[in-house]
The first five atom37 places (N, CA, C, CB, O) and aatype in JSON, in Angstrom:
{
  "aatype": [20, 20, 20, 20, 20, 20, 20, 20, 20, 20, 20, 20, 20, 20, 20, 20, 20, 20, 20, 20, 20, 20, 20, 20, 20, 20, 20, 20, 20, 20, 20, 20, 20, 20, 20, 20, 20, 20, 20, 20, 20, 20, 20, 20, 20, 20, 20, 20, 20, 20, 20, 20, 20, 20, 20, 20, 20, 20, 20, 20, 20, 20, 20, 20, 20, 20, 20, 20, 20, 20, 20, 20, 20, 20, 20, 20, 20, 20, 20, 20, 20, 20, 20, 20, 20, 20, 20, 20, 20, 20, 20, 20, 20, 20, 20, 20, 20, 20, 20, 20, 20, 20, 20, 20, 20, 20, 20, 20, 20, 20, 20, 20, 20, 20, 20, 20, 20, 20, 20, 20, 20, 20, 20, 20, 20, 20, 20, 20, 20, 20, 20, 20, 20, 20, 20, 20, 20, 20, 20, 20, 20],
  "atom_mask": [
    [1, 1, 1, 1, 1],
    [1, 1, 1, 1, 1],
    [1, 1, 1, 1, 1],
    [1, 1, 1, 1, 1],
    [1, 1, 1, 1, 1],
    [1, 1, 1, 1, 1],
    [1, 1, 1, 1, 1],
    [1, 1, 1, 1, 1],
    [1, 1, 1, 1, 1],
    [1, 1, 1, 1, 1],
    [1, 1, 1, 1, 1],
    [1, 1, 1, 1, 1],
    [1, 1, 1, 1, 1],
    [1, 1, 1, 1, 1],
    [1, 1, 1, 1, 1],
    [1, 1, 1, 1, 1],
    [1, 1, 1, 1, 1],
    [1, 1, 1, 1, 1],
    [1, 1, 1, 1, 1],
    [1, 1, 1, 1, 1],
    [1, 1, 1, 1, 1],
    [1, 1, 1, 1, 1],
    [1, 1, 1, 1, 1],
    [1, 1, 1, 1, 1],
    [1, 1, 1, 1, 1],
    [1, 1, 1, 1, 1],
    [1, 1, 1, 1, 1],
    [1, 1, 1, 1, 1],
    [1, 1, 1, 1, 1],
    [1, 1, 1, 1, 1],
    [1, 1, 1, 1, 1],
    [1, 1, 1, 1, 1],
    [1, 1, 1, 1, 1],
    [1, 1, 1, 1, 1],
    [1, 1, 1, 1, 1],
    [1, 1, 1, 1, 1],
    [1, 1, 1, 1, 1],
    [1, 1, 1, 1, 1],
    [1, 1, 1, 1, 1],
    [1, 1, 1, 1, 1],
    [1, 1, 1, 1, 1],
    [1, 1, 1, 1, 1],
    [1, 1, 1, 1, 1],
    [1, 1, 1, 1, 1],
    [1, 1, 1, 1, 1],
    [1, 1, 1, 1, 1],
    [1, 1, 1, 1, 1],
    [1, 1, 1, 1, 1],
    [1, 1, 1, 1, 1],
    [1, 1, 1, 1, 1],
    [1, 1, 1, 1, 1],
    [1, 1, 1, 1, 1],
    [1, 1, 1, 1, 1],
    [1, 1, 1, 1, 1],
    [1, 1, 1, 1, 1],
    [1, 1, 1, 1, 1],
    [1, 1, 1, 1, 1],
    [1, 1, 1, 1, 1],
    [1, 1, 1, 1, 1],
    [1, 1, 1, 1, 1],
    [1, 1, 1, 1, 1],
    [1, 1, 1, 1, 1],
    [1, 1, 1, 1, 1],
    [1, 1, 1, 1, 1],
    [1, 1, 1, 1, 1],
    [1, 1, 1, 1, 1],
    [1, 1, 1, 1, 1],
    [1, 1, 1, 1, 1],
    [1, 1, 1, 1, 1],
    [1, 1, 1, 1, 1],
    [1, 1, 1, 1, 1],
    [1, 1, 1, 1, 1],
    [1, 1, 1, 1, 1],
    [1, 1, 1, 1, 1],
    [1, 1, 1, 1, 1],
    [1, 1, 1, 1, 1],
    [1, 1, 1, 1, 1],
    [1, 1, 1, 1, 1],
    [1, 1, 1, 1, 1],
    [1, 1, 1, 1, 1],
    [1, 1, 1, 1, 1],
    [1, 1, 1, 1, 1],
    [1, 1, 1, 1, 1],
    [1, 1, 1, 1, 1],
    [1, 1, 1, 1, 1],
    [1, 1, 1, 1, 1],
    [1, 1, 1, 1, 1],
    [1, 1, 1, 1, 1],
    [1, 1, 1, 1, 1],
    [1, 1, 1, 1, 1],
    [1, 1, 1, 1, 1],
    [1, 1, 1, 1, 1],
    [1, 1, 1, 1, 1],
    [1, 1, 1, 1, 1],
    [1, 1, 1, 1, 1],
    [1, 1, 1, 1, 1],
    [1, 1, 1, 1, 1],
    [1, 1, 1, 1, 1],
    [1, 1, 1, 1, 1],
    [1, 1, 1, 1, 1],
    [1, 1, 1, 1, 1],
    [1, 1, 1, 1, 1],
    [1, 1, 1, 1, 1],
    [1, 1, 1, 1, 1],
    [1, 1, 1, 1, 1],
    [1, 1, 1, 1, 1],
    [1, 1, 1, 1, 1],
    [1, 1, 1, 1, 1],
    [1, 1, 1, 1, 1],
    [1, 1, 1, 1, 1],
    [1, 1, 1, 1, 1],
    [1, 1, 1, 1, 1],
    [1, 1, 1, 1, 1],
    [1, 1, 1, 1, 1],
    [1, 1, 1, 1, 1],
    [1, 1, 1, 1, 1],
    [1, 1, 1, 1, 1],
    [1, 1, 1, 1, 1],
    [1, 1, 1, 1, 1],
    [1, 1, 1, 1, 1],
    [1, 1, 1, 1, 1],
    [1, 1, 1, 1, 1],
    [1, 1, 1, 1, 1],
    [1, 1, 1, 1, 1],
    [1, 1, 1, 1, 1],
    [1, 1, 1, 1, 1],
    [1, 1, 1, 1, 1],
    [1, 1, 1, 1, 1],
    [1, 1, 1, 1, 1],
    [1, 1, 1, 1, 1],
    [1, 1, 1, 1, 1],
    [1, 1, 1, 1, 1],
    [1, 1, 1, 1, 1],
    [1, 1, 1, 1, 1],
    [1, 1, 1, 1, 1],
    [1, 1, 1, 1, 1],
    [1, 1, 1, 1, 1],
    [1, 1, 1, 1, 1],
    [1, 1, 1, 1, 1],
    [1, 1, 1, 1, 1],
    [1, 1, 1, 1, 1]
  ],
  "atom_positions": [
    [[-21.28, -89.25, 110.69], [-20.69, -89.73, 109.73], [-20.36, -91.14, 110.14], [-19.64, -88.92, 109.37], [-20.34, -91.04, 111.36]],
    [[-20.14, -92.14, 109.92], [-19.99, -93.75, 109.68], [-18.36, -93.75, 109.36], [-21.09, -94.47, 108.2], [-18.04, -92.82, 108.61]],
    [[-17.27, -94.6, 109.77], [-16.46, -94.74, 109.19], [-15.5, -95.86, 110.09], [-16.07, -93.47, 108.83], [-15.46, -95.94, 111.32]],
    [[-14.85, -96.59, 109.2], [-13.91, -97.7, 109.91], [-14.61, -99.15, 109.72], [-13.72, -97.37, 111.65], [-15.75, -99.35, 109.28]],
    [[-13.46, -100.33, 110.26], [-13.69, -101.58, 109.44], [-13.49, -102.44, 110.76], [-12.55, -101.91, 107.98], [-12.61, -102.17, 111.58]],
    [[-14.08, -103.15, 110.86], [-14.27, -104.36, 111.9], [-14.02, -105.86, 111.12], [-15.97, -104.3, 112.57], [-14.13, -106.31, 109.98]],
    [[-13.59, -106.36, 112.5], [-14.24, -107.73, 111.86], [-15.05, -108.88, 113.53], [-12.4, -108.82, 110.81], [-14.65, -108.75, 114.69]],
    [[-16.06, -109.77, 113.11], [-16.05, -109.81, 113.71], [-17.38, -111.29, 113.49], [-15.85, -108.57, 114.22], [-18.18, -111.26, 112.55]],
    [[-17.35, -112.03, 114.16], [-17.87, -114.08, 114.22], [-19.19, -112.88, 114.32], [-17.29, -115.87, 116.14], [-19.41, -111.76, 114.78]],
    [[-20.07, -114.31, 113.29], [-21.7, -113.96, 113.73], [-21.38, -115.97, 114.31], [-23.44, -113.31, 111.82], [-20.58, -116.88, 114.11]],
    [[-22.48, -115.71, 115.0], [-22.53, -117.11, 116.26], [-23.99, -118.35, 115.59], [-23.23, -116.13, 118.5], [-24.85, -117.78, 114.9]],
    [[-24.03, -118.67, 115.63], [-24.74, -120.38, 115.15], [-26.52, -119.63, 114.89], [-24.65, -122.15, 117.09], [-27.54, -119.73, 114.21]],
    [[-25.89, -118.92, 115.99], [-28.09, -118.5, 115.95], [-28.14, -117.32, 115.17], [-29.15, -117.9, 117.84], [-29.28, -116.99, 114.82]],
    [[-26.96, -116.43, 114.71], [-27.22, -115.26, 113.02], [-26.75, -113.85, 114.17], [-29.79, -115.08, 111.97], [-26.82, -112.69, 113.75]],
    [[-26.41, -114.07, 115.24], [-25.68, -112.72, 115.93], [-24.34, -112.1, 116.1], [-25.87, -112.75, 117.03], [-23.35, -112.66, 116.57]],
    [[-24.44, -110.7, 115.6], [-23.36, -110.86, 115.41], [-23.19, -109.06, 116.22], [-22.96, -111.4, 113.72], [-24.16, -108.49, 116.72]],
    [[-21.98, -108.53, 116.17], [-21.74, -107.83, 117.23], [-21.74, -106.37, 116.21], [-20.28, -108.36, 118.17], [-21.56, -106.44, 115.0]],
    [[-21.94, -105.27, 116.86], [-21.9, -103.45, 115.85], [-20.87, -102.98, 116.76], [-23.69, -102.05, 115.86], [-20.72, -103.11, 117.98]],
    [[-20.36, -102.53, 116.06], [-19.38, -101.14, 116.98], [-19.99, -100.15, 117.56], [-18.44, -100.24, 116.13], [-20.85, -99.52, 116.94]],
    [[-19.63, -99.82, 118.94], [-20.3, -98.91, 119.58], [-20.38, -97.5, 118.59], [-19.58, -98.74, 120.98], [-21.41, -96.84, 118.51]],
    [[-18.86, -97.09, 117.71], [-19.03, -96.55, 116.81], [-20.28, -96.07, 116.09], [-18.49, -97.1, 116.35], [-20.61, -94.9, 115.91]],
    [[-21.01, -97.35, 115.65], [-21.65, -97.33, 114.28], [-22.58, -97.22, 114.96], [-21.6, -98.38, 113.16], [-23.18, -96.19, 114.69]],
    [[-23.39, -98.23, 116.39], [-24.42, -97.71, 117.0], [-24.32, -96.06, 117.57], [-24.66, -98.69, 118.06], [-25.5, -95.88, 117.87]],
    [[-23.87, -95.24, 117.77], [-23.87, -94.03, 118.25], [-24.65, -93.51, 117.21], [-22.57, -93.4, 118.54], [-25.66, -92.82, 117.33]],
    [[-23.77, -94.13, 115.56], [-24.12, -93.03, 114.95], [-25.4, -93.8, 114.11], [-22.81, -92.27, 114.08], [-25.87, -93.26, 113.11]],
    [[-25.95, -95.13, 114.61], [-27.52, -95.47, 113.77], [-28.36, -95.6, 114.63], [-27.72, -96.78, 112.86], [-29.47, -95.96, 114.24]],
    [[-28.11, -95.32, 116.41], [-29.67, -95.14, 116.86], [-29.81, -96.84, 117.45], [-30.99, -94.62, 115.23], [-29.06, -97.8, 117.29]],
    [[-30.73, -96.75, 117.97], [-30.77, -97.7, 119.55], [-31.73, -98.66, 118.08], [-31.98, -96.81, 121.76], [-31.89, -99.8, 118.52]],
    [[-32.3, -98.59, 116.77], [-32.66, -99.7, 116.11], [-32.21, -99.14, 115.0], [-34.04, -100.22, 116.17], [-31.96, -97.95, 115.18]],
    [[-31.95, -99.65, 113.56], [-31.74, -100.07, 112.1], [-31.95, -100.54, 112.02], [-31.14, -100.24, 111.43], [-32.37, -101.44, 112.74]],
    [[-31.78, -100.25, 110.35], [-32.46, -101.41, 109.13], [-31.62, -102.46, 108.63], [-32.89, -100.7, 107.73], [-30.83, -101.56, 108.33]],
    [[-31.01, -103.53, 108.23], [-30.64, -103.61, 107.68], [-31.06, -104.27, 106.58], [-30.04, -103.66, 108.12], [-32.01, -105.03, 106.75]],
    [[-30.54, -104.16, 105.39], [-31.4, -104.69, 104.23], [-30.03, -105.51, 102.86], [-32.5, -102.94, 103.47], [-28.84, -105.48, 103.17]],
    [[-30.36, -105.99, 101.83], [-29.85, -106.28, 100.42], [-28.37, -105.24, 100.26], [-31.23, -105.85, 99.15], [-28.81, -104.16, 99.89]],
    [[-27.48, -105.18, 100.34], [-26.98, -104.65, 99.61], [-27.03, -104.14, 97.66], [-26.28, -105.21, 100.09], [-26.88, -104.77, 96.61]],
    [[-27.25, -103.0, 97.95], [-27.95, -102.15, 96.75], [-26.69, -101.77, 95.65], [-28.75, -100.56, 97.44], [-26.79, -100.82, 94.87]],
    [[-25.7, -102.53, 95.72], [-24.25, -102.42, 94.57], [-24.3, -103.54, 93.71], [-22.59, -102.52, 95.34], [-23.76, -103.29, 92.64]],
    [[-24.69, -104.52, 93.77], [-24.92, -105.94, 92.93], [-23.79, -106.65, 93.77], [-24.61, -105.92, 90.96], [-23.09, -107.47, 93.18]],
    [[-23.57, -106.41, 95.02], [-22.46, -107.12, 96.02], [-22.71, -108.1, 96.21], [-22.19, -106.73, 97.22], [-23.67, -108.46, 95.53]],
    [[-22.19, -109.1, 97.08], [-23.03, -109.63, 98.02], [-22.85, -109.44, 98.67], [-23.31, -110.45, 98.23], [-22.01, -110.25, 99.07]],
    [[-23.13, -108.49, 99.62], [-23.4, -107.93, 101.47], [-24.36, -107.13, 101.57], [-22.2, -107.02, 102.29], [-25.19, -106.95, 100.67]],
    [[-24.36, -106.69, 102.43], [-25.81, -106.39, 103.9], [-25.78, -104.6, 103.43], [-25.04, -106.82, 106.51], [-24.69, -104.08, 103.2]],
    [[-26.9, -103.91, 103.35], [-26.31, -102.2, 103.4], [-27.1, -102.31, 105.74], [-27.89, -100.35, 101.43], [-27.87, -103.09, 106.28]],
    [[-26.51, -101.4, 106.15], [-27.18, -100.86, 107.38], [-27.3, -99.66, 107.6], [-26.71, -101.2, 108.4], [-26.22, -99.26, 108.03]],
    [[-28.34, -98.51, 107.5], [-28.82, -97.37, 107.69], [-29.6, -96.96, 109.26], [-29.68, -97.29, 106.54], [-30.35, -97.71, 109.87]],
    [[-29.19, -95.58, 109.7], [-30.1, -95.41, 110.56], [-31.8, -94.85, 110.07], [-29.38, -94.51, 111.46], [-32.1, -94.13, 109.11]],
    [[-32.52, -95.33, 110.89], [-34.03, -95.06, 110.57], [-34.05, -94.2, 110.23], [-34.98, -95.08, 111.31], [-34.94, -94.56, 109.45]],
    [[-33.8, -92.14, 109.75], [-33.44, -91.16, 109.51], [-32.94, -91.81, 107.57], [-32.3, -90.59, 110.85], [-33.72, -91.87, 106.62]],
    [[-31.45, -92.19, 107.58], [-31.39, -92.82, 106.21], [-32.1, -93.53, 105.71], [-30.61, -93.38, 105.98], [-32.37, -93.42, 104.52]],
    [[-32.6, -94.46, 106.5], [-33.54, -95.61, 105.83], [-35.21, -94.54, 105.35], [-33.91, -97.24, 107.42], [-35.83, -95.0, 104.39]],
    [[-35.85, -93.18, 106.06], [-36.47, -92.68, 105.31], [-36.32, -92.0, 104.42], [-36.95, -92.37, 105.66], [-37.33, -91.56, 103.86]],
    [[-34.76, -91.59, 103.83], [-34.55, -90.73, 102.95], [-34.28, -91.64, 102.08], [-33.65, -89.71, 103.17], [-33.95, -90.88, 101.17]],
    [[-34.15, -92.79, 101.58], [-34.08, -94.04, 101.17], [-35.5, -94.07, 100.58], [-33.71, -95.1, 102.29], [-35.96, -93.59, 99.55]],
    [[-36.06, -94.86, 101.65], [-37.88, -94.54, 100.83], [-38.47, -94.06, 100.7], [-38.81, -94.77, 100.85], [-39.61, -94.39, 100.36]],
    [[-37.82, -92.21, 101.0], [-38.9, -91.66, 99.76], [-37.64, -91.22, 98.08], [-39.98, -89.63, 100.63], [-37.75, -91.05, 96.87]],
    [[-37.15, -91.23, 98.57], [-36.63, -91.08, 97.03], [-36.75, -92.44, 95.92], [-34.95, -90.7, 97.17], [-36.64, -92.46, 94.7]],
    [[-37.02, -93.55, 96.92], [-37.52, -94.95, 95.53], [-39.13, -94.0, 95.25], [-37.93, -97.48, 96.49], [-39.42, -93.36, 94.24]],
    [[-40.01, -94.2, 96.54], [-40.82, -93.56, 96.49], [-41.93, -92.85, 95.33], [-40.26, -93.08, 97.02], [-43.1, -93.05, 95.01]],
    [[-40.6, -91.69, 94.83], [-40.69, -90.27, 94.43], [-40.47, -90.98, 93.16], [-39.66, -88.97, 95.05], [-40.4, -90.15, 92.25]],
    [[-40.29, -92.45, 92.64], [-39.62, -92.24, 91.27], [-41.03, -92.91, 90.83], [-37.88, -93.07, 90.82], [-41.89, -93.28, 91.63]],
    [[-41.14, -93.0, 89.31], [-42.18, -93.76, 89.35], [-43.07, -95.07, 89.23], [-42.37, -93.41, 89.03], [-42.3, -94.91, 88.29]],
    [[-43.71, -95.95, 89.21], [-43.77, -97.65, 89.48], [-43.08, -98.65, 88.42], [-45.37, -98.13, 89.49], [-42.78, -99.83, 88.63]],
    [[-42.89, -97.9, 87.23], [-42.57, -98.84, 86.4], [-41.2, -98.58, 86.65], [-43.11, -98.81, 85.0], [-40.49, -99.5, 86.24]],
    [[-40.51, -97.53, 87.24], [-39.05, -97.83, 87.08], [-38.81, -98.56, 88.55], [-38.03, -96.34, 86.77], [-37.97, -99.44, 88.74]],
    [[-39.72, -98.04, 89.56], [-39.2, -98.57, 90.85], [-39.73, -99.86, 91.38], [-39.44, -97.62, 91.85], [-39.12, -100.33, 92.34]],
    [[-40.8, -100.54, 90.9], [-40.77, -101.48, 91.86], [-39.89, -103.15, 91.47], [-42.37, -101.61, 92.15], [-39.92, -104.17, 92.16]],
    [[-39.2, -102.93, 90.2], [-37.76, -104.33, 90.47], [-37.0, -103.71, 91.66], [-36.29, -104.57, 88.84], [-36.22, -104.6, 92.0]],
    [[-36.8, -102.53, 92.55], [-36.04, -101.84, 93.11], [-37.4, -102.17, 94.93], [-35.72, -100.02, 92.05], [-37.15, -102.61, 96.06]],
    [[-38.23, -101.86, 94.5], [-39.08, -102.33, 95.1], [-38.97, -104.0, 95.87], [-39.99, -102.12, 94.17], [-39.13, -104.45, 97.01]],
    [[-38.73, -104.35, 94.99], [-39.72, -106.13, 94.88], [-38.1, -106.17, 95.64], [-40.37, -107.46, 92.71], [-38.25, -106.49, 96.82]],
    [[-36.83, -105.97, 95.35], [-35.5, -106.56, 95.86], [-35.05, -106.21, 97.72], [-34.23, -105.78, 94.72], [-34.52, -106.88, 98.61]],
    [[-35.67, -104.65, 97.61], [-34.78, -103.83, 98.82], [-36.24, -104.32, 100.18], [-34.47, -101.37, 98.33], [-35.88, -104.46, 101.35]],
    [[-37.95, -104.53, 99.78], [-37.98, -104.58, 101.22], [-38.59, -106.05, 101.64], [-38.88, -103.31, 101.82], [-39.13, -106.42, 102.68]],
    [[-38.32, -106.66, 100.55], [-39.36, -108.2, 101.05], [-38.21, -108.39, 102.63], [-39.22, -110.28, 99.34], [-38.6, -108.72, 103.74]],
    [[-36.92, -108.09, 102.28], [-35.7, -109.32, 102.49], [-35.02, -108.07, 103.71], [-34.34, -109.91, 100.57], [-34.09, -108.51, 104.38]],
    [[-35.32, -107.06, 103.91], [-35.25, -105.69, 104.82], [-35.94, -106.49, 106.57], [-36.66, -104.07, 103.87], [-36.89, -107.22, 106.85]],
    [[-35.03, -105.96, 107.23], [-34.8, -105.6, 109.11], [-35.3, -104.63, 109.73], [-33.46, -105.29, 109.6], [-34.78, -103.59, 109.34]],
    [[-36.36, -104.39, 110.83], [-35.88, -103.21, 111.71], [-34.67, -104.3, 112.99], [-37.7, -102.2, 112.66], [-35.08, -105.32, 113.55]],
    [[-33.66, -103.88, 113.11], [-33.1, -104.57, 113.8], [-32.26, -103.81, 115.53], [-32.24, -105.15, 112.66], [-31.68, -102.75, 115.29]],
    [[-32.21, -104.17, 116.75], [-32.05, -102.98, 117.63], [-30.95, -103.66, 118.85], [-33.73, -102.39, 118.3], [-31.39, -104.12, 119.91]],
    [[-29.58, -103.63, 118.53], [-28.58, -104.04, 119.28], [-29.26, -105.08, 120.96], [-27.7, -102.44, 119.57], [-30.34, -104.71, 121.43]],
    [[-28.64, -106.04, 121.5], [-29.23, -106.39, 122.98], [-28.46, -105.47, 124.09], [-28.98, -108.13, 123.37], [-28.33, -104.25, 124.05]],
    [[-27.93, -106.43, 125.15], [-27.44, -105.5, 125.88], [-25.86, -105.79, 125.5], [-27.94, -105.6, 127.43], [-25.12, -104.9, 125.91]],
    [[-25.15, -106.96, 124.73], [-24.23, -107.18, 124.54], [-23.74, -106.26, 123.0], [-24.26, -108.57, 124.7], [-22.6, -106.22, 122.52]],
    [[-25.02, -105.56, 122.44], [-24.33, -104.85, 121.23], [-24.15, -106.06, 120.08], [-22.71, -104.14, 121.73], [-23.14, -106.22, 119.39]],
    [[-25.43, -106.92, 120.03], [-25.43, -107.72, 118.59], [-26.4, -107.74, 118.48], [-24.94, -108.98, 118.29], [-27.33, -107.69, 119.28]],
    [[-26.33, -107.82, 117.32], [-27.94, -108.23, 116.31], [-27.8, -109.07, 116.05], [-28.51, -107.68, 115.06], [-26.77, -109.74, 116.0]],
    [[-29.85, -109.51, 115.53], [-29.73, -110.49, 115.09], [-29.58, -110.59, 113.78], [-30.46, -111.05, 115.47], [-30.64, -110.04, 113.5]],
    [[-29.16, -110.83, 112.83], [-29.59, -111.83, 111.38], [-30.18, -112.4, 110.74], [-29.42, -112.43, 111.11], [-29.63, -113.39, 110.26]],
    [[-31.77, -112.11, 110.32], [-32.26, -113.33, 109.94], [-31.12, -113.96, 108.74], [-33.87, -113.08, 109.39], [-30.03, -113.63, 108.28]],
    [[-32.21, -115.18, 108.53], [-31.46, -115.8, 107.75], [-31.52, -115.72, 106.5], [-31.48, -116.76, 107.97], [-30.49, -115.77, 105.83]],
    [[-32.73, -115.59, 105.93], [-32.24, -114.61, 103.99], [-31.4, -113.69, 103.93], [-33.44, -113.62, 103.15], [-31.02, -113.54, 102.77]],
    [[-30.84, -112.85, 104.78], [-30.25, -111.8, 104.69], [-28.83, -112.4, 105.02], [-30.85, -110.7, 105.52], [-28.02, -111.77, 104.34]],
    [[-28.25, -113.27, 105.73], [-26.55, -114.17, 105.66], [-27.54, -114.96, 104.47], [-25.64, -115.47, 107.56], [-27.57, -114.41, 103.37]],
    [[-27.98, -115.65, 104.57], [-27.73, -116.32, 103.19], [-27.51, -115.18, 102.28], [-28.98, -117.26, 102.64], [-27.2, -114.26, 103.04]],
    [[-27.5, -114.96, 101.7], [-27.64, -113.55, 100.4], [-26.44, -113.46, 100.56], [-28.56, -111.89, 100.56], [-25.7, -114.14, 99.84]],
    [[-25.81, -112.46, 101.68], [-24.48, -112.14, 102.33], [-23.75, -113.25, 101.94], [-24.46, -111.93, 103.91], [-22.73, -112.94, 101.33]],
    [[-23.9, -114.28, 102.07], [-22.94, -115.56, 102.28], [-21.83, -115.58, 103.43], [-22.14, -115.77, 100.96], [-20.62, -115.78, 103.48]],
    [[-23.0, -115.21, 104.45], [-22.39, -114.32, 106.0], [-22.05, -116.31, 106.82], [-24.46, -112.74, 107.3], [-22.8, -117.28, 106.83]],
    [[-21.07, -116.2, 107.21], [-21.04, -117.41, 108.1], [-20.03, -117.28, 108.5], [-21.23, -118.68, 107.67], [-19.1, -117.09, 107.71]],
    [[-19.74, -117.37, 110.19], [-18.47, -117.71, 110.85], [-18.53, -116.07, 111.13], [-17.02, -118.57, 109.86], [-19.35, -115.36, 111.7]],
    [[-17.15, -115.76, 110.38], [-16.34, -113.81, 110.13], [-16.9, -113.64, 109.26], [-14.62, -113.28, 109.73], [-17.2, -114.28, 108.25]],
    [[-17.14, -112.45, 109.78], [-17.41, -110.47, 108.77], [-16.85, -109.34, 108.85], [-18.62, -109.63, 108.99], [-16.29, -108.62, 109.67]],
    [[-17.06, -109.38, 108.02], [-16.82, -107.74, 108.47], [-17.37, -106.79, 108.09], [-15.77, -107.24, 108.26], [-17.98, -106.81, 107.02]],
    [[-17.28, -105.19, 109.19], [-18.4, -104.52, 108.91], [-17.29, -103.16, 108.91], [-19.86, -104.7, 110.07], [-16.28, -102.8, 109.51]],
    [[-18.44, -102.57, 107.57], [-17.8, -101.16, 107.28], [-17.91, -100.27, 107.11], [-17.37, -100.92, 106.78], [-18.3, -100.31, 105.94]],
    [[-17.87, -98.81, 107.51], [-18.38, -97.28, 107.7], [-17.95, -97.46, 106.1], [-17.48, -95.89, 109.0], [-17.05, -98.0, 105.45]],
    [[-19.5, -96.48, 105.79], [-18.34, -95.78, 104.29], [-20.12, -94.97, 104.74], [-17.61, -97.07, 101.94], [-21.19, -95.56, 104.64]],
    [[-19.92, -93.6, 105.18], [-19.99, -92.86, 105.67], [-21.48, -92.25, 106.13], [-19.25, -92.36, 105.09], [-21.58, -91.42, 107.04]],
    [[-22.52, -92.74, 105.45], [-23.41, -92.22, 106.52], [-24.52, -93.87, 105.83], [-24.14, -89.99, 106.32], [-25.59, -93.95, 105.23]],
    [[-23.72, -94.7, 106.25], [-24.74, -96.22, 105.87], [-23.41, -97.13, 106.91], [-24.92, -96.92, 103.37], [-22.46, -96.4, 107.2]],
    [[-23.35, -98.16, 107.28], [-22.45, -99.05, 107.26], [-22.88, -100.63, 106.42], [-22.12, -99.16, 108.76], [-24.05, -101.0, 106.27]],
    [[-22.11, -101.11, 106.11], [-21.8, -102.38, 105.13], [-21.04, -103.76, 105.87], [-20.71, -101.78, 103.86], [-19.85, -103.78, 106.17]],
    [[-22.27, -105.21, 106.13], [-21.92, -106.36, 106.57], [-21.64, -107.16, 105.15], [-23.02, -106.94, 107.56], [-22.41, -107.23, 104.19]],
    [[-19.91, -107.91, 105.34], [-18.96, -108.34, 103.96], [-18.94, -110.06, 104.79], [-16.84, -107.18, 103.67], [-18.82, -110.3, 105.99]],
    [[-19.06, -110.78, 103.92], [-18.35, -112.17, 104.06], [-16.66, -111.05, 104.52], [-18.4, -113.51, 102.07], [-16.31, -109.92, 104.2]],
    [[-16.07, -112.08, 105.34], [-13.83, -111.47, 104.34], [-13.63, -111.3, 103.89], [-12.61, -111.69, 103.88], [-13.04, -110.26, 103.59]],
    [[-13.95, -112.35, 103.22], [-12.94, -113.25, 102.13], [-13.52, -112.01, 101.12], [-13.38, -115.39, 101.63], [-12.87, -110.98, 100.98]],
    [[-14.37, -112.16, 100.67], [-15.32, -111.11, 99.71], [-14.65, -109.82, 100.05], [-17.16, -111.03, 100.1], [-13.8, -109.27, 99.35]],
    [[-15.04, -109.45, 101.03], [-14.88, -107.54, 101.55], [-13.29, -107.34, 100.86], [-14.83, -107.11, 103.98], [-12.99, -106.32, 100.24]],
    [[-12.13, -108.73, 101.11], [-10.67, -108.37, 101.28], [-10.5, -108.73, 99.17], [-9.51, -109.78, 102.86], [-9.7, -108.09, 98.48]],
    [[-11.26, -109.6, 98.7], [-10.71, -109.0, 97.09], [-11.53, -107.99, 97.32], [-10.98, -109.9, 95.44], [-10.75, -107.06, 97.51]],
    [[-13.11, -107.38, 97.48], [-13.13, -106.39, 97.3], [-12.63, -104.92, 97.28], [-13.57, -106.57, 97.51], [-12.68, -104.02, 96.45]],
    [[-11.96, -105.08, 98.99], [-10.82, -103.69, 99.75], [-9.79, -104.12, 98.31], [-9.75, -104.08, 102.08], [-9.53, -103.1, 97.67]],
    [[-9.49, -104.75, 98.01], [-8.3, -105.2, 97.4], [-7.84, -104.51, 95.75], [-8.55, -106.81, 97.36], [-6.69, -104.34, 95.33]],
    [[-9.33, -104.15, 94.94], [-9.56, -103.5, 94.13], [-9.47, -102.13, 94.21], [-10.41, -103.83, 93.85], [-8.76, -101.66, 93.33]],
    [[-9.94, -101.34, 94.96], [-9.48, -100.37, 95.69], [-8.3, -99.77, 95.61], [-9.56, -100.66, 96.64], [-8.01, -99.31, 96.71]],
    [[-7.51, -99.57, 94.84], [-5.87, -99.7, 94.87], [-5.69, -97.26, 94.16], [-5.05, -101.78, 92.93], [-6.5, -96.52, 93.6]],
    [[-4.51, -97.08, 94.56], [-3.7, -96.09, 94.76], [-4.13, -95.42, 93.52], [-2.21, -96.41, 94.99], [-4.78, -94.38, 93.61]],
    [[-3.79, -96.01, 92.14], [-4.52, -95.92, 91.27], [-6.08, -95.28, 90.95], [-4.4, -96.89, 91.14], [-6.3, -94.15, 90.51]],
    [[-7.19, -96.4, 91.34], [-8.04, -95.96, 91.29], [-8.5, -95.22, 91.79], [-8.44, -96.37, 91.24], [-9.17, -94.56, 91.0]],
    [[-8.58, -94.8, 92.92], [-8.65, -93.69, 94.49], [-8.7, -92.66, 93.53], [-7.09, -93.54, 95.91], [-9.61, -91.93, 93.14]],
    [[-6.61, -92.85, 93.01], [-6.37, -91.15, 92.13], [-7.23, -90.5, 91.86], [-5.84, -91.02, 90.82], [-7.76, -89.48, 92.32]],
    [[-7.46, -91.57, 90.55], [-8.79, -90.61, 89.27], [-10.0, -90.36, 89.62], [-9.28, -91.38, 87.87], [-10.69, -89.49, 89.11]],
    [[-10.45, -91.36, 90.83], [-12.21, -90.35, 91.58], [-11.49, -89.13, 91.48], [-13.02, -90.65, 93.73], [-11.62, -88.12, 90.78]],
    [[-10.36, -89.65, 92.73], [-9.98, -88.36, 93.46], [-10.0, -86.67, 92.21], [-8.09, -88.81, 94.16], [-10.85, -85.77, 92.17]],
    [[-8.96, -86.8, 91.52], [-9.21, -85.89, 90.8], [-10.27, -85.66, 89.74], [-8.32, -85.8, 90.44], [-10.3, -84.63, 89.06]],
    [[-10.91, -86.4, 89.66], [-12.95, -86.46, 88.63], [-13.51, -85.09, 89.87], [-14.58, -89.04, 89.03], [-14.4, -84.32, 89.52]],
    [[-12.86, -84.99, 91.26], [-14.25, -84.7, 91.94], [-13.37, -83.41, 92.51], [-15.1, -86.03, 93.22], [-13.95, -82.59, 93.22]],
    [[-12.18, -83.27, 92.23], [-11.54, -82.35, 91.73], [-9.91, -81.6, 93.09], [-13.0, -81.27, 91.3], [-9.24, -80.59, 93.31]],
    [[-10.19, -83.56, 93.74], [-9.43, -82.73, 95.28], [-7.34, -83.65, 95.48], [-11.06, -83.55, 97.46], [-6.6, -83.3, 96.4]]
  ]
}
């Protein structure tokens, strides 16, 4: 399980550090793609989770899945951390997620997300105790 929140810088070459806790869960190589929830962020999947996502997309009728396929696959990148734990984020993905300077990496169970730190702070601020309580109540917890 991937969890936690970390802030790291993105250098001028587009490299950023991925926390060792996350790398242990994600594996030696993993996939980075545009976030799939309508927000300007990036999703990081282990190769196994990427395969599961791909299988779900491929199981959909093409008429329904083609827009998703065109959104996710062209910009996706297989990455491998260097000896210092950094990955190179392609320019197109950095531009999509508005990543410059500082970024926040968060674990959200089976994937990690990379956010522009300012946008993340706004997004995290929307999670109020009341909104979380309502969701927990819906789950019966």
